[in-house]
C-alpha positions in Angstrom: -18.1 -20.1 -9.6 -14.6 -20.0 -8.2 -13.6 -17.0 -10.4 -16.6 -15.0 -9.1 -15.8 -16.0 -5.5 -12.2 -14.8 -6.0 -13.4 -11.5 -7.5 -15.6 -10.9 -4.4 -12.7 -11.8 -2.1 -10.4 -9.4 -4.0 -12.9 -6.6 -3.9 -13.3 -7.1 -0.1 -9.6 -7.2 0.4 -9.1 -4.0 -1.7 -11.7 -2.1 0.3 -10.3 -3.4 3.6 -6.8 -2.4 2.8 -8.0 1.1 1.7 -9.7 1.5 5.1 -6.3 0.6 6.7 -4.6 3.1 4.5 -7.0 5.9 5.6 -6.2 5.0 9.2 -2.5 5.1 8.6 -2.7 8.4 6.8 -4.7 10.3 9.4 -3.2 8.7 12.5 0.5 8.5 11.5 1.4 10.0 8.1 -0.3 13.4 8.3 0.7 14.2 11.9 4.3 13.2 11.1 4.4 15.5 8.1 3.0 18.4 10.1 4.9 18.0 13.4 7.7 15.5 12.7 8.1 12.0 14.1 7.7 13.4 17.6 4.0 13.6 16.9 4.0 9.8 17.4 5.1 10.1 21.0 1.6 10.4 22.2 -0.1 7.7 20.2 -0.6 4.1 21.0 2.4 2.6 19.1 4.8 0.3 21.0 8.3 1.9 20.8 6.9 4.2 18.1 8.9 7.3 19.0 11.9 7.1 21.3 13.9 10.3 22.1 17.6 10.2 21.0 17.1 7.1 18.9 17.1 8.6 15.4 17.9 5.4 13.6 15.1 3.5 15.4 12.6 6.3 14.8 13.4 6.4 11.1 13.1 2.6 10.9 9.6 2.8 12.3 8.8 5.7 10.0 10.1 3.8 7.0 8.0 0.8 8.0 4.8 2.9 8.3 5.3 5.2 5.4 6.2 2.4 2.9 3.4 0.2 4.2 1.0 2.8 2.8 2.8 2.5 -0.6 2.6 -1.3 -0.4 -1.1 -1.4 0.4 -1.8 1.1 -2.3 0.2 -0.5 -5.1 -0.2 -4.1 -4.2 -3.8 -4.7 -5.1 -3.5 -2.7 -8.4 -0.8 -5.2 -9.6 -3.4 -8.0 -9.4 -6.0 -6.3 -11.6 -5.9 -8.0 -15.1 -7.2 -4.9 -17.0 -4.4 -2.8 -15.5 -1.7 -5.4 -16.4 -3.0 -5.8 -19.9 -3.9 -2.2 -20.9 -1.1 -0.4 -19.0 1.9 -2.8 -19.2 4.4 0.0 -18.6 2.6 1.2 -15.5 2.4 -2.4 -14.3 6.1 -3.0 -14.7 7.2 0.2 -13.0 4.6 -0.1 -10.2 5.8 -3.7 -9.7 9.4 -2.6 -9.4 8.4 0.1 -6.9 6.3 -2.5 -5.0 9.1 -5.0 -4.8 11.6 -2.4 -3.6 9.1 -1.2 -1.1 8.3 -4.6 0.5 12.0 -5.4 0.8 12.8 -2.1 2.5 9.9 -2.3 4.9 10.8 -5.9 5.7 14.3 -4.9 6.6 13.0 -2.0 8.6 10.7 -4.4 10.4 13.5 -6.8 11.2 15.5 -3.9 12.6 12.5 -2.9 14.8 12.2 -6.5 16.1 15.8 -7.4 16.8 17.6 -4.1 17.4 15.0 -1.7 18.9 12.9 -4.6 20.4 9.3 -4.9 21.5 8.8 -5.3 25.3 5.3 -6.7 24.7 6.5 -9.6 22.4 8.8 -12.5 23.2 11.3 -14.7 21.3 8.6 -16.9 19.7 6.7 -13.8 18.3 10.0 -12.4 17.1 10.8 -15.6 15.2 7.4 -15.6 13.6 7.7 -11.9 12.5 11.2 -12.6 11.2 10.0 -15.6 9.2 7.4 -13.5 7.6 9.9 -10.8 6.7 12.3 -13.4 5.2 9.5 -14.9 3.2 8.7 -11.4 1.8 12.3 -11.0 0.7 12.5 -14.5 -0.9 9.1 -14.1 -2.7 10.2 -10.7 -4.0 13.3 -12.1 -5.5 11.4 -15.0 -7.1 8.7 -12.6 -8.4 11.3 -10.4 -10.0 13.4 -13.3 -11.3 10.5 -15.0 -13.2 9.3 -11.6 -14.6 12.8 -10.9 -15.9 13.1 -14.2 -17.7 9.5 -13.8 -19.1 8.0 -16.8 -17.4 4.9 -14.8 -16.7 2.7 -17.6 -15.5 5.2 -18.6 -12.7 5.8 -14.9 -12.0 2.1 -14.4 -11.4 2.1 -17.3 -8.8 4.9 -15.8 -6.8 3.5 -12.3 -7.1 0.2 -13.5 -5.5 2.2 -15.3 -2.8 4.1 -12.1 -2.1 0.9 -10.1 -2.0 -0.6 -12.4 0.7 2.6 -12.4 2.8 3.2 -8.7 2.4 -0.4 -8.1 3.6 0.4 -9.7 6.9 0.6 -6.4 8.7 -3.1 -5.9 7.7 -4.1 -9.4 8.5 -2.7 -9.0 12.0 -5.1 -6.1 12.6 -8.0 -8.2 11.3 -7.1 -11.0 13.7 -7.1 -8.6 16.6 -10.4 -7.2 15.5 -11.9 -10.7 15.7 -10.1 -11.2 19.1 -11.8 -8.1 20.6 -15.1 -8.9 19.0 -15.1 -12.4 20.5 -14.3 -10.7 23.9 -11.7 -13.3 24.8 -10.2 -13.0 28.4 -7.0 -11.0 28.8 -5.3 -14.3 29.9 -5.4 -15.3 26.2 -3.6 -12.2 24.9 -0.2 -13.8 25.0 -1.3 -17.0 23.3 -3.1 -15.1 20.6 0.0 -12.9 20.1 2.0 -16.0 19.4 -0.6 -17.4 17.1 -1.1 -14.3 15.0 2.7 -13.8 14.6 2.6 -16.9 12.4 -1.0 -17.0 11.2 -1.0 -13.6 9.6 0.9 -15.0 6.6 0.6 -18.8 6.9 -3.2 -18.8 6.9 -3.4 -16.6 3.8 -0.8 -18.7 2.1 -2.7 -21.9 2.8 -5.8 -20.3 1.4 -4.0 -19.2 -1.7 -2.4 -22.7 -2.3 -5.8 -24.3 -2.1 -6.9 -21.9 -4.9 -3.8 -22.8 -6.9 -4.6 -26.5 -6.5 -8.0 -26.1 -8.0 -6.5 -24.2 -11.0 -4.1 -27.0 -11.6 -6.7 -29.7 -11.2 -10.1 -28.3 -12.2 -12.3 -31.1 -11.0 -15.9 -30.5 -10.3 -15.8 -32.1 -6.9 -13.2 -29.6 -5.8 -15.1 -26.5 -6.9 -17.7 -26.4 -4.2 -15.5 -26.9 -1.2 -12.9 -24.4 -2.5 -15.6 -21.9 -3.3 -16.9 -22.4 0.2 -13.4 -21.8 1.6 -13.1 -18.6 -0.5 -16.5 -17.5 0.8 -15.5 -18.1 4.4 -12.2 -16.3 4.0 -14.1 -13.4 2.4 -16.4 -13.2 5.3 -13.5 -13.3 7.7 -11.9 -10.5 5.8 -15.0 -8.3 5.6 -16.0 -8.7 9.3 -12.4 -8.5 10.4 -12.1 -5.1 8.7 -15.3 -4.0 10.4 -14.1 -5.2 13.8 -10.7 -3.7 13.4 -12.2 -0.4 12.5 -14.6 -0.5 15.5 -12.3 -1.8 18.2 -8.8 -0.7 17.1 -8.7 2.2 14.6 -11.7 4.5 15.4 -11.1 4.5 19.3 -7.7 6.0 18.6 -9.4 9.1 17.2 -11.6 9.3 20.3 -14.7 9.0 18.2 
């Protein structure tokens, strides 16, 4: 039951992240390739392109370009058939993924503390920083346990890394729900603070509940955990739909 529920959740996550990739490609990547980073000066990205700030602009570009790589490679690393039938691909894709998440985290930290974000305060910056630090720590642990061939422990940290590294996507899902629920504008600041931490803490709690049932496979735990996975899957699926409708598609004036 739980394995099937996890499979459905993973498929939902995979499709949702691919939708996000398509948005990033057409709204950021392709225009930047055609016209340079100045193409971002007219889009809805806070401090996306700033004239005469080459370092900051390249930090933003690194963060966005590599995010596509992360969202593309990340889910593939979790597919058992790929790991088992293509071990060389899995190892090299894993190395690229680890390098990518560390680089984009460092770029994100630069964006937060050096360039700054006028729409976010210190509490949000701390939340974003904590997420970036967790990505770096989890990357080190994932690589360490793979290197010493403790694959079972390596897999646990790889899954934790995947959940935290997907935070940039979960933020969009959260805002998709926020707009769908039509909360008043007075709650925007409070939600901004909440999502700065929830984008990685909530997925981690969800994952640890799943790990707990794997360590203690008791029948009484199967049903509530399966229900939790189902609810998280519904949140993910609807969040992707809401983010597409309220955040991504409107930017193309569709």
